[in-house]
N, C-alpha and C positions, 0 to 999 in steps of 0.2 A: 816388074809390074805386069800383071796380066790384064788383058782387055776382055774379061768375061762379061757377057750380057747378063742383066738381072735374071735370076731364075735358072741360069745355066750351070751354076756351081754344083758341087757334089751333093748338095741337099735340095737342089731345085726340082721343079716339076718335070723337067726333061727326063731325068733318071727315073722318077716315079712312074711316068707314063710308059717308058720303055719296059720297066720291070712288070708293070701291070699288064701290058700287052703280052709279054713273055709268059706271065702267069696264066692268062686266059688260054693261050695256045697250048701250054703244058697240060692244063686241066682238060681241055678238049681232047688232046692226044690220050691222056690217061683214061678218060671216059670211054673213048672209042675202043681202046685196047681191052679194057675191062669187059665191055659188052661182048667183044669178039671172043674173048676167052670163055665167058659163060655160055655163049652159043656153041663153041667147040666142045665144051664139057657136056652140055645137054644133048649133043648129038651122039654121045657114046652110049651104046646099049647098056642097060642095067646089069646084064650078066657079064659084062667085060671085066669085072673085078674092081679094083680100087680106082676111083676117079682121079687120083693123083698120077696114075700111070696111064692117063687117057690117050696117049699118043703124042707123036712128035709135034704136030701142029699146036696142040694145047700147051705143050711144054715151052715151045718157042714164044707163044703168046704170053704165057705166064712170066717168062724172063723179061720180055719187052715191057710188060706191065709194071714189074718191079723196078726196072730201069726208069720208066716214065715217072713213077712215084718219087724216086730219088731226085730226078730233075726238077719236079714240081717243088719238092722240099727245099732244094737249093735256091730256087727263086724266092720262096717264102722267107728263107733265112736272109737273102740279100735285101728284101723289103724291110726286114727287122733291123739290119745294119743301117739302112738308109734312115729309118725312123730314129735310131740311136745316134745318128751323126757319125757313124763309122764306115759308111759306104765309100768304096774306092781306095781303101788302105789295105795293104798286105797284112794278113793276120799273123804272119811270122815276124817280119822285120819292121812293119809300120810304114814302109815306103808307099808313096802314091802310085796307084796302078794307072797307066796311061789311059786317057779318055778313049782312044781308038780301040784298045783292048776291052774296055768296059762296054763300049758300044756294041762290040761283036759278041761278048759274053758277059752281060751285066751281073751274073751270079758268081763270077770269079772271086776267089778268096785270096789268092797269092799272086805276088808279082812274078815276072818271068824268072828271075833268079831263084827265088824260093820254090817256085813250082817245079824247077828242075831237080831239087833235092829229093832224096828218097823220103818216103812218108815217115819212116821211123826217126829221121832227123828233125822233122817238123813237129812231131807229137811231143807233148809234155813228158810222157814216159820215156821217150827216146832221148830227150835232152837230159833227163835226170840220170839215165843209165850211162852217160858218157864218162 
């Protein structure tokens, strides 16, 4: 028997608030990186050739922007799992992910055991190929 407070379960407002705060931070990071990337691209002289080869600073900013977008999508997917009642369960084995781990990384999809498996083992295609 657990002694959870009302609203503190896997579907409670605690997790929604945590995910929404994380979403706002990820969106802010993505916006700042996107703007910095566009400033770096605009600083390249028009005769410098392709804008995609605009230099190492722009390339680093682009990589960081892509990573930030993926992190934002991960949080959005976690919000979807929360709404569907699937938040806090491993997508591979269905085990509950510990609250401490969820508090640190609420967008996590796998328990520690499954997260340690190679991705091809977790993927549906990998399981079918066995």
